PDB file with SEQRES, HELIX, SHEET and CRYST1 records, atoms N, CA, C and O in Angstrom:
SEQRES   1 A   89  MET TYR ALA ARG VAL THR GLY ARG VAL GLN GLY VAL GLY          
SEQRES   2 A   89  PHE ARG TYR TRP THR LEU HIS GLN ALA ASN GLY LEU GLY          
SEQRES   3 A   89  LEU VAL GLY TRP VAL ALA ASN GLY ASP ASP ASP TRP SER          
SEQRES   4 A   89  VAL GLN LEU VAL ALA GLU GLY ALA PRO GLU ALA LEU ASP          
SEQRES   5 A   89  MET LEU GLU ARG LEU LEU TYR GLY GLY PRO GLY ALA ALA          
SEQRES   6 A   89  ARG VAL GLU ARG VAL GLU ALA ARG ARG GLU PRO ALA GLN          
SEQRES   7 A   89  GLY GLY LEU ALA ARG PHE GLU ILE ALA ARG SER                  
HELIX    1 AA1 PHE A   14  GLY A   24  1                                  11    
HELIX    2 AA2 PRO A   48  LEU A   58  1                                  11    
SHEET    1 AA1 5 ARG A  66  ARG A  73  0                                        
SHEET    2 AA1 5 TYR A   2  ARG A   8 -1                                        
SHEET    3 AA1 5 SER A  39  GLU A  45 -1                                        
SHEET    4 AA1 5 VAL A  28  ASN A  33 -1                                        
SHEET    5 AA1 5 PHE A  84  ILE A  86  1                                        
CRYST1    1.000    1.000    1.000  90.00  90.00  90.00 P 1           1          
ATOM      1  N   MET A   1     122.125  68.167  95.800  1.00  0.00           N  
ATOM      2  CA  MET A   1     122.794  67.339  94.872  1.00  0.00           C  
ATOM      3  C   MET A   1     122.081  67.496  93.491  1.00  0.00           C  
ATOM      4  O   MET A   1     120.857  67.399  93.399  1.00  0.00           O  
ATOM      5  N   TYR A   2     122.830  67.722  92.503  1.00  0.00           N  
ATOM      6  CA  TYR A   2     122.305  67.566  91.062  1.00  0.00           C  
ATOM      7  C   TYR A   2     122.824  66.305  90.416  1.00  0.00           C  
ATOM      8  O   TYR A   2     124.012  66.024  90.577  1.00  0.00           O  
ATOM      9  N   ALA A   3     122.084  65.559  89.736  1.00  0.00           N  
ATOM     10  CA  ALA A   3     122.531  64.283  89.180  1.00  0.00           C  
ATOM     11  C   ALA A   3     121.882  64.235  87.722  1.00  0.00           C  
ATOM     12  O   ALA A   3     120.807  64.754  87.422  1.00  0.00           O  
ATOM     13  N   ARG A   4     122.698  63.544  86.896  1.00  0.00           N  
ATOM     14  CA  ARG A   4     122.163  63.314  85.530  1.00  0.00           C  
ATOM     15  C   ARG A   4     122.567  61.828  85.303  1.00  0.00           C  
ATOM     16  O   ARG A   4     123.730  61.438  85.400  1.00  0.00           O  
ATOM     17  N   VAL A   5     121.510  61.033  84.993  1.00  0.00           N  
ATOM     18  CA  VAL A   5     121.581  59.580  84.842  1.00  0.00           C  
ATOM     19  C   VAL A   5     121.411  59.367  83.354  1.00  0.00           C  
ATOM     20  O   VAL A   5     120.466  59.888  82.761  1.00  0.00           O  
ATOM     21  N   THR A   6     122.274  58.638  82.760  1.00  0.00           N  
ATOM     22  CA  THR A   6     122.054  58.295  81.313  1.00  0.00           C  
ATOM     23  C   THR A   6     122.073  56.778  81.116  1.00  0.00           C  
ATOM     24  O   THR A   6     122.605  56.011  81.918  1.00  0.00           O  
ATOM     25  N   GLY A   7     121.465  56.405  80.010  1.00  0.00           N  
ATOM     26  CA  GLY A   7     121.324  55.055  79.599  1.00  0.00           C  
ATOM     27  C   GLY A   7     119.872  54.803  79.246  1.00  0.00           C  
ATOM     28  O   GLY A   7     119.192  55.721  78.787  1.00  0.00           O  
ATOM     29  N   ARG A   8     119.366  53.582  79.444  1.00  0.00           N  
ATOM     30  CA  ARG A   8     117.928  53.307  79.240  1.00  0.00           C  
ATOM     31  C   ARG A   8     117.089  53.664  80.432  1.00  0.00           C  
ATOM     32  O   ARG A   8     116.609  52.808  81.175  1.00  0.00           O  
ATOM     33  N   VAL A   9     116.924  55.001  80.597  1.00  0.00           N  
ATOM     34  CA  VAL A   9     116.274  55.419  81.762  1.00  0.00           C  
ATOM     35  C   VAL A   9     114.985  56.231  81.501  1.00  0.00           C  
ATOM     36  O   VAL A   9     114.411  56.763  82.452  1.00  0.00           O  
ATOM     37  N   GLN A  10     114.536  56.337  80.304  1.00  0.00           N  
ATOM     38  CA  GLN A  10     113.341  56.931  79.888  1.00  0.00           C  
ATOM     39  C   GLN A  10     112.379  55.844  79.505  1.00  0.00           C  
ATOM     40  O   GLN A  10     112.788  54.883  78.853  1.00  0.00           O  
ATOM     41  N   GLY A  11     111.156  55.939  79.863  1.00  0.00           N  
ATOM     42  CA  GLY A  11     109.993  54.904  79.445  1.00  0.00           C  
ATOM     43  C   GLY A  11     110.143  53.643  80.200  1.00  0.00           C  
ATOM     44  O   GLY A  11     109.639  52.606  79.770  1.00  0.00           O  
ATOM     45  N   VAL A  12     110.898  53.686  81.449  1.00  0.00           N  
ATOM     46  CA  VAL A  12     111.000  52.459  82.229  1.00  0.00           C  
ATOM     47  C   VAL A  12     110.592  52.646  83.630  1.00  0.00           C  
ATOM     48  O   VAL A  12     110.724  51.758  84.472  1.00  0.00           O  
ATOM     49  N   GLY A  13     110.099  53.795  83.873  1.00  0.00           N  
ATOM     50  CA  GLY A  13     109.533  54.070  85.262  1.00  0.00           C  
ATOM     51  C   GLY A  13     110.706  54.686  86.146  1.00  0.00           C  
ATOM     52  O   GLY A  13     110.594  54.641  87.371  1.00  0.00           O  
ATOM     53  N   PHE A  14     111.767  55.229  85.587  1.00  0.00           N  
ATOM     54  CA  PHE A  14     112.820  55.692  86.400  1.00  0.00           C  
ATOM     55  C   PHE A  14     112.432  56.955  87.242  1.00  0.00           C  
ATOM     56  O   PHE A  14     112.838  57.082  88.397  1.00  0.00           O  
ATOM     57  N   ARG A  15     111.670  57.847  86.658  1.00  0.00           N  
ATOM     58  CA  ARG A  15     111.235  58.972  87.505  1.00  0.00           C  
ATOM     59  C   ARG A  15     110.368  58.504  88.661  1.00  0.00           C  
ATOM     60  O   ARG A  15     110.576  58.991  89.772  1.00  0.00           O  
ATOM     61  N   TYR A  16     109.532  57.712  88.512  1.00  0.00           N  
ATOM     62  CA  TYR A  16     108.549  57.237  89.584  1.00  0.00           C  
ATOM     63  C   TYR A  16     109.425  56.453  90.602  1.00  0.00           C  
ATOM     64  O   TYR A  16     109.219  56.550  91.812  1.00  0.00           O  
ATOM     65  N   TRP A  17     110.345  55.723  90.115  1.00  0.00           N  
ATOM     66  CA  TRP A  17     111.234  54.955  91.025  1.00  0.00           C  
ATOM     67  C   TRP A  17     112.042  55.926  91.806  1.00  0.00           C  
ATOM     68  O   TRP A  17     112.162  55.721  93.014  1.00  0.00           O  
ATOM     69  N   THR A  18     112.607  56.952  91.267  1.00  0.00           N  
ATOM     70  CA  THR A  18     113.265  57.908  91.947  1.00  0.00           C  
ATOM     71  C   THR A  18     112.528  58.705  92.932  1.00  0.00           C  
ATOM     72  O   THR A  18     113.060  59.053  93.987  1.00  0.00           O  
ATOM     73  N   LEU A  19     111.306  59.008  92.618  1.00  0.00           N  
ATOM     74  CA  LEU A  19     110.342  59.692  93.459  1.00  0.00           C  
ATOM     75  C   LEU A  19     110.204  58.733  94.779  1.00  0.00           C  
ATOM     76  O   LEU A  19     110.351  59.195  95.911  1.00  0.00           O  
ATOM     77  N   HIS A  20     109.945  57.527  94.562  1.00  0.00           N  
ATOM     78  CA  HIS A  20     109.666  56.572  95.772  1.00  0.00           C  
ATOM     79  C   HIS A  20     111.015  56.520  96.605  1.00  0.00           C  
ATOM     80  O   HIS A  20     110.938  56.533  97.833  1.00  0.00           O  
ATOM     81  N   GLN A  21     112.167  56.466  96.017  1.00  0.00           N  
ATOM     82  CA  GLN A  21     113.415  56.268  96.710  1.00  0.00           C  
ATOM     83  C   GLN A  21     113.647  57.681  97.550  1.00  0.00           C  
ATOM     84  O   GLN A  21     113.963  57.668  98.740  1.00  0.00           O  
ATOM     85  N   ALA A  22     113.473  58.774  96.870  1.00  0.00           N  
ATOM     86  CA  ALA A  22     113.731  60.004  97.628  1.00  0.00           C  
ATOM     87  C   ALA A  22     112.778  60.317  98.757  1.00  0.00           C  
ATOM     88  O   ALA A  22     113.128  60.909  99.778  1.00  0.00           O  
ATOM     89  N   ASN A  23     111.491  59.862  98.504  1.00  0.00           N  
ATOM     90  CA  ASN A  23     110.519  60.122  99.550  1.00  0.00           C  
ATOM     91  C   ASN A  23     110.838  59.203 100.700  1.00  0.00           C  
ATOM     92  O   ASN A  23     110.691  59.646 101.839  1.00  0.00           O  
ATOM     93  N   GLY A  24     111.275  57.924 100.514  1.00  0.00           N  
ATOM     94  CA  GLY A  24     111.698  57.042 101.542  1.00  0.00           C  
ATOM     95  C   GLY A  24     112.980  57.559 102.357  1.00  0.00           C  
ATOM     96  O   GLY A  24     113.211  57.223 103.518  1.00  0.00           O  
ATOM     97  N   LEU A  25     113.755  58.392 101.623  1.00  0.00           N  
ATOM     98  CA  LEU A  25     115.014  58.892 102.296  1.00  0.00           C  
ATOM     99  C   LEU A  25     114.650  60.259 102.982  1.00  0.00           C  
ATOM    100  O   LEU A  25     115.506  60.826 103.660  1.00  0.00           O  
ATOM    101  N   GLY A  26     113.522  60.744 102.834  1.00  0.00           N  
ATOM    102  CA  GLY A  26     113.202  62.125 103.408  1.00  0.00           C  
ATOM    103  C   GLY A  26     113.751  63.246 102.622  1.00  0.00           C  
ATOM    104  O   GLY A  26     114.023  64.299 103.199  1.00  0.00           O  
ATOM    105  N   LEU A  27     113.931  63.113 101.386  1.00  0.00           N  
ATOM    106  CA  LEU A  27     114.585  64.166 100.523  1.00  0.00           C  
ATOM    107  C   LEU A  27     113.541  64.961  99.880  1.00  0.00           C  
ATOM    108  O   LEU A  27     112.419  64.497  99.680  1.00  0.00           O  
ATOM    109  N   VAL A  28     113.911  66.252  99.522  1.00  0.00           N  
ATOM    110  CA  VAL A  28     112.977  67.134  98.776  1.00  0.00           C  
ATOM    111  C   VAL A  28     113.750  67.393  97.357  1.00  0.00           C  
ATOM    112  O   VAL A  28     114.961  67.208  97.238  1.00  0.00           O  
ATOM    113  N   GLY A  29     113.006  67.788  96.426  1.00  0.00           N  
ATOM    114  CA  GLY A  29     113.543  68.123  95.109  1.00  0.00           C  
ATOM    115  C   GLY A  29     112.744  67.755  93.991  1.00  0.00           C  
ATOM    116  O   GLY A  29     111.521  67.803  94.116  1.00  0.00           O  
ATOM    117  N   TRP A  30     113.277  67.380  92.874  1.00  0.00           N  
ATOM    118  CA  TRP A  30     112.618  67.052  91.663  1.00  0.00           C  
ATOM    119  C   TRP A  30     113.361  66.014  90.700  1.00  0.00           C  
ATOM    120  O   TRP A  30     114.578  65.863  90.809  1.00  0.00           O  
ATOM    121  N   VAL A  31     112.648  65.332  89.796  1.00  0.00           N  
ATOM    122  CA  VAL A  31     113.296  64.573  88.851  1.00  0.00           C  
ATOM    123  C   VAL A  31     112.483  64.787  87.599  1.00  0.00           C  
ATOM    124  O   VAL A  31     111.273  65.006  87.640  1.00  0.00           O  
ATOM    125  N   ALA A  32     113.164  64.719  86.513  1.00  0.00           N  
ATOM    126  CA  ALA A  32     112.600  64.975  85.116  1.00  0.00           C  
ATOM    127  C   ALA A  32     113.290  64.307  84.111  1.00  0.00           C  
ATOM    128  O   ALA A  32     114.470  64.034  84.331  1.00  0.00           O  
ATOM    129  N   ASN A  33     112.746  63.965  82.964  1.00  0.00           N  
ATOM    130  CA  ASN A  33     113.322  63.459  81.817  1.00  0.00           C  
ATOM    131  C   ASN A  33     114.355  64.504  81.242  1.00  0.00           C  
ATOM    132  O   ASN A  33     114.131  65.710  81.348  1.00  0.00           O  
ATOM    133  N   GLY A  34     115.391  64.061  80.685  1.00  0.00           N  
ATOM    134  CA  GLY A  34     116.317  65.099  80.108  1.00  0.00           C  
ATOM    135  C   GLY A  34     115.702  65.527  78.714  1.00  0.00           C  
ATOM    136  O   GLY A  34     114.645  65.039  78.313  1.00  0.00           O  
ATOM    137  N   ASP A  35     116.381  66.413  78.039  1.00  0.00           N  
ATOM    138  CA  ASP A  35     115.980  66.900  76.681  1.00  0.00           C  
ATOM    139  C   ASP A  35     116.154  65.836  75.648  1.00  0.00           C  
ATOM    140  O   ASP A  35     115.596  65.937  74.555  1.00  0.00           O  
ATOM    141  N   ASP A  36     116.886  64.849  75.949  1.00  0.00           N  
ATOM    142  CA  ASP A  36     117.176  63.876  74.966  1.00  0.00           C  
ATOM    143  C   ASP A  36     116.388  62.599  75.236  1.00  0.00           C  
ATOM    144  O   ASP A  36     115.473  62.627  76.059  1.00  0.00           O  
ATOM    145  N   ASP A  37     116.716  61.423  74.549  1.00  0.00           N  
ATOM    146  CA  ASP A  37     116.009  60.244  74.851  1.00  0.00           C  
ATOM    147  C   ASP A  37     116.700  59.323  75.790  1.00  0.00           C  
ATOM    148  O   ASP A  37     116.240  58.199  75.991  1.00  0.00           O  
ATOM    149  N   TRP A  38     117.728  59.722  76.346  1.00  0.00           N  
ATOM    150  CA  TRP A  38     118.521  58.758  77.158  1.00  0.00           C  
ATOM    151  C   TRP A  38     119.050  59.382  78.512  1.00  0.00           C  
ATOM    152  O   TRP A  38     120.051  58.904  79.047  1.00  0.00           O  
ATOM    153  N   SER A  39     118.422  60.374  79.022  1.00  0.00           N  
ATOM    154  CA  SER A  39     118.864  60.849  80.361  1.00  0.00           C  
ATOM    155  C   SER A  39     117.729  61.258  81.286  1.00  0.00           C  
ATOM    156  O   SER A  39     116.637  61.569  80.809  1.00  0.00           O  
ATOM    157  N   VAL A  40     117.953  61.266  82.575  1.00  0.00           N  
ATOM    158  CA  VAL A  40     116.983  61.770  83.545  1.00  0.00           C  
ATOM    159  C   VAL A  40     117.860  62.680  84.468  1.00  0.00           C  
ATOM    160  O   VAL A  40     118.958  62.283  84.860  1.00  0.00           O  
ATOM    161  N   GLN A  41     117.377  63.860  84.797  1.00  0.00           N  
ATOM    162  CA  GLN A  41     118.112  64.712  85.663  1.00  0.00           C  
ATOM    163  C   GLN A  41     117.254  64.961  87.023  1.00  0.00           C  
ATOM    164  O   GLN A  41     116.023  64.939  87.028  1.00  0.00           O  
ATOM    165  N   LEU A  42     117.968  65.175  88.055  1.00  0.00           N  
ATOM    166  CA  LEU A  42     117.271  65.419  89.278  1.00  0.00           C  
ATOM    167  C   LEU A  42     118.095  66.374  90.277  1.00  0.00           C  
ATOM    168  O   LEU A  42     119.325  66.429  90.269  1.00  0.00           O  
ATOM    169  N   VAL A  43     117.351  67.047  91.053  1.00  0.00           N  
ATOM    170  CA  VAL A  43     117.865  67.879  92.199  1.00  0.00           C  
ATOM    171  C   VAL A  43     117.275  67.344  93.509  1.00  0.00           C  
ATOM    172  O   VAL A  43     116.062  67.261  93.698  1.00  0.00           O  
ATOM    173  N   ALA A  44     118.186  66.996  94.380  1.00  0.00           N  
ATOM    174  CA  ALA A  44     117.790  66.539  95.701  1.00  0.00           C  
ATOM    175  C   ALA A  44     118.353  67.320  96.867  1.00  0.00           C  
ATOM    176  O   ALA A  44     119.511  67.732  96.800  1.00  0.00           O  
ATOM    177  N   GLU A  45     117.602  67.550  97.936  1.00  0.00           N  
ATOM    178  CA  GLU A  45     118.125  68.254  99.014  1.00  0.00           C  
ATOM    179  C   GLU A  45     117.700  67.436 100.233  1.00  0.00           C  
ATOM    180  O   GLU A  45     116.610  66.867 100.295  1.00  0.00           O  
ATOM    181  N   GLY A  46     118.691  67.409 101.271  1.00  0.00           N  
ATOM    182  CA  GLY A  46     118.322  66.713 102.566  1.00  0.00           C  
ATOM    183  C   GLY A  46     119.608  66.361 103.133  1.00  0.00           C  
ATOM    184  O   GLY A  46     120.675  66.847 102.758  1.00  0.00           O  
ATOM    185  N   ALA A  47     119.456  65.420 104.134  1.00  0.00           N  
ATOM    186  CA  ALA A  47     120.608  64.974 104.963  1.00  0.00           C  
ATOM    187  C   ALA A  47     121.804  64.416 103.994  1.00  0.00           C  
ATOM    188  O   ALA A  47     121.523  63.776 102.981  1.00  0.00           O  
ATOM    189  N   PRO A  48     122.998  64.665 104.322  1.00  0.00           N  
ATOM    190  CA  PRO A  48     124.029  64.219 103.498  1.00  0.00           C  
ATOM    191  C   PRO A  48     124.092  62.568 103.479  1.00  0.00           C  
ATOM    192  O   PRO A  48     124.542  61.995 102.487  1.00  0.00           O  
ATOM    193  N   GLU A  49     123.699  61.963 104.427  1.00  0.00           N  
ATOM    194  CA  GLU A  49     123.673  60.399 104.446  1.00  0.00           C  
ATOM    195  C   GLU A  49     122.610  60.027 103.475  1.00  0.00           C  
ATOM    196  O   GLU A  49     122.802  59.092 102.697  1.00  0.00           O  
ATOM    197  N   ALA A  50     121.438  60.739 103.472  1.00  0.00           N  
ATOM    198  CA  ALA A  50     120.399  60.282 102.470  1.00  0.00           C  
ATOM    199  C   ALA A  50     120.659  60.594 101.127  1.00  0.00           C  
ATOM    200  O   ALA A  50     120.139  59.908 100.246  1.00  0.00           O  
ATOM    201  N   LEU A  51     121.512  61.689 100.806  1.00  0.00           N  
ATOM    202  CA  LEU A  51     121.956  62.048  99.568  1.00  0.00           C  
ATOM    203  C   LEU A  51     122.910  60.916  99.047  1.00  0.00           C  
ATOM    204  O   LEU A  51     122.767  60.434  97.923  1.00  0.00           O  
ATOM    205  N   ASP A  52     123.820  60.544  99.856  1.00  0.00           N  
ATOM    206  CA  ASP A  52     124.810  59.531  99.517  1.00  0.00           C  
ATOM    207  C   ASP A  52     124.167  58.231  99.078  1.00  0.00           C  
ATOM    208  O   ASP A  52     124.575  57.589  98.110  1.00  0.00           O  
ATOM    209  N   MET A  53     122.989  57.822  99.951  1.00  0.00           N  
ATOM    210  CA  MET A  53     122.332  56.682  99.636  1.00  0.00           C  
ATOM    211  C   MET A  53     121.587  56.786  98.286  1.00  0.00           C  
ATOM    212  O   MET A  53     121.667  55.880  97.456  1.00  0.00           O  
ATOM    213  N   LEU A  54     120.883  57.873  98.086  1.00  0.00           N  
ATOM    214  CA  LEU A  54     120.281  58.117  96.805  1.00  0.00           C  
ATOM    215  C   LEU A  54     121.203  57.982  95.522  1.00  0.00           C  
ATOM    216  O   LEU A  54     120.855  57.376  94.508  1.00  0.00           O  
ATOM    217  N   GLU A  55     122.347  58.583  95.680  1.00  0.00           N  
ATOM    218  CA  GLU A  55     123.348  58.559  94.599  1.00  0.00           C  
ATOM    219  C   GLU A  55     123.722  57.127  94.348  1.00  0.00           C  
ATOM    220  O   GLU A  55     123.815  56.751  93.180  1.00  0.00           O  
ATOM    221  N   ARG A  56     123.965  56.220  95.426  1.00  0.00           N  
ATOM    222  CA  ARG A  56     124.282  54.847  95.230  1.00  0.00           C  
ATOM    223  C   ARG A  56     123.180  54.201  94.494  1.00  0.00           C  
ATOM    224  O   ARG A  56     123.406  53.480  93.522  1.00  0.00           O  
ATOM    225  N   LEU A  57     121.946  54.451  94.953  1.00  0.00           N  
ATOM    226  CA  LEU A  57     120.781  53.772  94.371  1.00  0.00           C  
ATOM    227  C   LEU A  57     120.554  54.045  92.849  1.00  0.00           C  
ATOM    228  O   LEU A  57     120.038  53.222  92.092  1.00  0.00           O  
ATOM    229  N   LEU A  58     121.002  55.316  92.467  1.00  0.00           N  
ATOM    230  CA  LEU A  58     120.843  55.679  91.114  1.00  0.00           C  
ATOM    231  C   LEU A  58     121.544  54.795  90.144  1.00  0.00           C  
ATOM    232  O   LEU A  58     121.129  54.683  88.990  1.00  0.00           O  
ATOM    233  N   TYR A  59     122.607  54.157  90.584  1.00  0.00           N  
ATOM    234  CA  TYR A  59     123.358  53.345  89.687  1.00  0.00           C  
ATOM    235  C   TYR A  59     122.622  51.954  89.313  1.00  0.00           C  
ATOM    236  O   TYR A  59     123.026  51.212  88.418  1.00  0.00           O  
ATOM    237  N   GLY A  60     121.555  51.715  90.070  1.00  0.00           N  
ATOM    238  CA  GLY A  60     120.777  50.497  89.707  1.00  0.00           C  
ATOM    239  C   GLY A  60     119.521  50.804  89.085  1.00  0.00           C  
ATOM    240  O   GLY A  60     119.179  50.222  88.056  1.00  0.00           O  
ATOM    241  N   GLY A  61     118.815  51.674  89.633  1.00  0.00           N  
ATOM    242  CA  GLY A  61     117.455  52.087  89.046  1.00  0.00           C  
ATOM    243  C   GLY A  61     116.443  51.000  89.204  1.00  0.00           C  
ATOM    244  O   GLY A  61     116.689  50.030  89.921  1.00  0.00           O  
ATOM    245  N   PRO A  62     115.278  51.130  88.541  1.00  0.00           N  
ATOM    246  CA  PRO A  62     114.248  50.154  88.525  1.00  0.00           C  
ATOM    247  C   PRO A  62     114.700  48.930  87.570  1.00  0.00           C  
ATOM    248  O   PRO A  62     115.672  49.066  86.827  1.00  0.00           O  
ATOM    249  N   GLY A  63     114.049  47.882  87.613  1.00  0.00           N  
ATOM    250  CA  GLY A  63     114.376  46.593  86.862  1.00  0.00           C  
ATOM    251  C   GLY A  63     114.579  46.765  85.408  1.00  0.00           C  
ATOM    252  O   GLY A  63     115.471  46.153  84.820  1.00  0.00           O  
ATOM    253  N   ALA A  64     113.727  47.630  84.780  1.00  0.00           N  
ATOM    254  CA  ALA A  64     113.839  47.691  83.355  1.00  0.00           C  
ATOM    255  C   ALA A  64     114.852  48.696  82.800  1.00  0.00           C  
ATOM    256  O   ALA A  64     115.068  48.805  81.594  1.00  0.00           O  
ATOM    257  N   ALA A  65     115.467  49.434  83.754  1.00  0.00           N  
ATOM    258  CA  ALA A  65     116.507  50.471  83.414  1.00  0.00           C  
ATOM    259  C   ALA A  65     117.808  49.837  83.154  1.00  0.00           C  
ATOM    260  O   ALA A  65     118.098  48.777  83.709  1.00  0.00           O  
ATOM    261  N   ARG A  66     118.584  50.412  82.364  1.00  0.00           N  
ATOM    262  CA  ARG A  66     119.917  50.010  82.077  1.00  0.00           C  
ATOM    263  C   ARG A  66     120.770  51.324  82.316  1.00  0.00           C  
ATOM    264  O   ARG A  66     120.895  52.109  81.376  1.00  0.00           O  
ATOM    265  N   VAL A  67     121.324  51.577  83.466  1.00  0.00           N  
ATOM    266  CA  VAL A  67     122.106  52.718  83.774  1.00  0.00           C  
ATOM    267  C   VAL A  67     123.443  52.574  83.228  1.00  0.00           C  
ATOM    268  O   VAL A  67     124.111  51.580  83.515  1.00  0.00           O  
ATOM    269  N   GLU A  68     123.929  53.564  82.399  1.00  0.00           N  
ATOM    270  CA  GLU A  68     125.187  53.601  81.889  1.00  0.00           C  
ATOM    271  C   GLU A  68     126.175  54.503  82.664  1.00  0.00           C  
ATOM    272  O   GLU A  68     127.362  54.219  82.821  1.00  0.00           O  
ATOM    273  N   ARG A  69     125.579  55.600  83.125  1.00  0.00           N  
ATOM    274  CA  ARG A  69     126.451  56.577  83.797  1.00  0.00           C  
ATOM    275  C   ARG A  69     125.576  57.424  84.752  1.00  0.00           C  
ATOM    276  O   ARG A  69     124.402  57.709  84.518  1.00  0.00           O  
ATOM    277  N   VAL A  70     126.260  57.792  85.840  1.00  0.00           N  
ATOM    278  CA  VAL A  70     125.685  58.632  86.836  1.00  0.00           C  
ATOM    279  C   VAL A  70     126.613  59.813  87.019  1.00  0.00           C  
ATOM    280  O   VAL A  70     127.757  59.593  87.415  1.00  0.00           O  
ATOM    281  N   GLU A  71     126.216  61.041  86.765  1.00  0.00           N  
ATOM    282  CA  GLU A  71     127.084  62.225  86.973  1.00  0.00           C  
ATOM    283  C   GLU A  71     126.393  62.851  88.131  1.00  0.00           C  
ATOM    284  O   GLU A  71     125.233  63.212  87.937  1.00  0.00           O  
ATOM    285  N   ALA A  72     126.916  63.037  89.296  1.00  0.00           N  
ATOM    286  CA  ALA A  72     126.300  63.711  90.477  1.00  0.00           C  
ATOM    287  C   ALA A  72     127.383  64.789  91.036  1.00  0.00           C  
ATOM    288  O   ALA A  72     128.595  64.581  91.005  1.00  0.00           O  
ATOM    289  N   ARG A  73     126.853  65.828  91.490  1.00  0.00           N  
ATOM    290  CA  ARG A  73     127.630  66.779  92.133  1.00  0.00           C  
ATOM    291  C   ARG A  73     126.846  67.356  93.271  1.00  0.00           C  
ATOM    292  O   ARG A  73     125.621  67.450  93.209  1.00  0.00           O  
ATOM    293  N   ARG A  74     127.523  67.732  94.283  1.00  0.00           N  
ATOM    294  CA  ARG A  74     126.877  68.384  95.429  1.00  0.00           C  
ATOM    295  C   ARG A  74     127.037  69.926  95.200  1.00  0.00           C  
ATOM    296  O   ARG A  74     128.069  70.487  94.831  1.00  0.00           O  
ATOM    297  N   GLU A  75     125.876  70.487  95.474  1.00  0.00           N  
ATOM    298  CA  GLU A  75     125.679  71.976  95.482  1.00  0.00           C  
ATOM    299  C   GLU A  75     125.062  72.430  96.633  1.00  0.00           C  
ATOM    300  O   GLU A  75     124.336  71.682  97.287  1.00  0.00           O  
ATOM    301  N   PRO A  76     125.297  73.694  96.982  1.00  0.00           N  
ATOM    302  CA  PRO A  76     124.543  74.241  98.254  1.00  0.00           C  
ATOM    303  C   PRO A  76     123.025  74.195  98.048  1.00  0.00           C  
ATOM    304  O   PRO A  76     122.524  74.438  96.950  1.00  0.00           O  
ATOM    305  N   ALA A  77     122.339  73.891  99.086  1.00  0.00           N  
ATOM    306  CA  ALA A  77     120.877  73.703  98.968  1.00  0.00           C  
ATOM    307  C   ALA A  77     120.306  75.056  98.755  1.00  0.00           C  
ATOM    308  O   ALA A  77     120.733  76.029  99.375  1.00  0.00           O  
ATOM    309  N   GLN A  78     119.337  75.132  97.879  1.00  0.00           N  
ATOM    310  CA  GLN A  78     118.661  76.346  97.569  1.00  0.00           C  
ATOM    311  C   GLN A  78     117.448  76.574  98.509  1.00  0.00           C  
ATOM    312  O   GLN A  78     117.046  77.711  98.755  1.00  0.00           O  
ATOM    313  N   GLY A  79     116.937  75.574  98.972  1.00  0.00           N  
ATOM    314  CA  GLY A  79     115.780  75.726  99.859  1.00  0.00           C  
ATOM    315  C   GLY A  79     114.566  75.988  99.101  1.00  0.00           C  
ATOM    316  O   GLY A  79     114.662  75.978  97.873  1.00  0.00           O  
ATOM    317  N   GLY A  80     113.358  76.238  99.679  1.00  0.00           N  
ATOM    318  CA  GLY A  80     112.126  76.401  99.009  1.00  0.00           C  
ATOM    319  C   GLY A  80     111.475  75.292  98.487  1.00  0.00           C  
ATOM    320  O   GLY A  80     110.417  75.456  97.880  1.00  0.00           O  
ATOM    321  N   LEU A  81     111.989  74.101  98.647  1.00  0.00           N  
ATOM    322  CA  LEU A  81     111.454  72.865  98.153  1.00  0.00           C  
ATOM    323  C   LEU A  81     110.586  72.135  99.304  1.00  0.00           C  
ATOM    324  O   LEU A  81     111.102  71.866 100.388  1.00  0.00           O  
ATOM    325  N   ALA A  82     109.434  71.873  99.051  1.00  0.00           N  
ATOM    326  CA  ALA A  82     108.577  71.292 100.130  1.00  0.00           C  
ATOM    327  C   ALA A  82     108.522  69.748 100.096  1.00  0.00           C  
ATOM    328  O   ALA A  82     108.294  69.103 101.119  1.00  0.00           O  
ATOM    329  N   ARG A  83     108.730  69.190  98.931  1.00  0.00           N  
ATOM    330  CA  ARG A  83     108.557  67.735  98.742  1.00  0.00           C  
ATOM    331  C   ARG A  83     109.488  67.270  97.562  1.00  0.00           C  
ATOM    332  O   ARG A  83     110.188  68.080  96.954  1.00  0.00           O  
ATOM    333  N   PHE A  84     109.464  66.074  97.300  1.00  0.00           N  
ATOM    334  CA  PHE A  84     110.089  65.576  96.137  1.00  0.00           C  
ATOM    335  C   PHE A  84     109.069  65.188  95.136  1.00  0.00           C  
ATOM    336  O   PHE A  84     108.153  64.421  95.433  1.00  0.00           O  
ATOM    337  N   GLU A  85     109.221  65.753  93.839  1.00  0.00           N  
ATOM    338  CA  GLU A  85     108.157  65.627  92.837  1.00  0.00           C  
ATOM    339  C   GLU A  85     108.807  65.237  91.451  1.00  0.00           C  
ATOM    340  O   GLU A  85     110.008  65.345  91.206  1.00  0.00           O  
ATOM    341  N   ILE A  86     107.888  64.790  90.620  1.00  0.00           N  
ATOM    342  CA  ILE A  86     108.220  64.646  89.111  1.00  0.00           C  
ATOM    343  C   ILE A  86     107.952  65.955  88.586  1.00  0.00           C  
ATOM    344  O   ILE A  86     106.845  66.473  88.731  1.00  0.00           O  
ATOM    345  N   ALA A  87     108.999  66.583  87.919  1.00  0.00           N  
ATOM    346  CA  ALA A  87     108.778  67.876  87.238  1.00  0.00           C  
ATOM    347  C   ALA A  87     108.384  67.612  85.703  1.00  0.00           C  
ATOM    348  O   ALA A  87     108.758  66.575  85.155  1.00  0.00           O  
ATOM    349  N   ARG A  88     107.690  68.486  85.085  1.00  0.00           N  
ATOM    350  CA  ARG A  88     107.363  68.342  83.793  1.00  0.00           C  
ATOM    351  C   ARG A  88     108.687  68.294  82.849  1.00  0.00           C  
ATOM    352  O   ARG A  88     109.630  69.058  83.057  1.00  0.00           O  
ATOM    353  N   SER A  89     108.687  67.482  81.952  1.00  0.00           N  
ATOM    354  CA  SER A  89     109.855  67.485  81.076  1.00  0.00           C  
ATOM    355  C   SER A  89     109.665  68.200  79.824  1.00  0.00           C  
ATOM    356  O   SER A  89     110.584  68.269  79.007  1.00  0.00           O  
TER     357      SER A  89                                                      
END                                                                             
């Protein structure tokens, strides 16, 4: 799954929150701030049910976040990912 989350999602712990959620769901992939000041993007791979749950969770985010939009699409898994991590922005 590729997702882009927009709103007040930078500077509020969104990447760390996503890392925690993804690890709890047994997913692998990465999350990073977008090139702008209002988005976070991520790639996650794993069980379809876990991806569905992560997508639903993204609409809430951590307490200080204000999610305005979640754009998510399913893509074939690329493999080669050993864990979920925060990527350099």
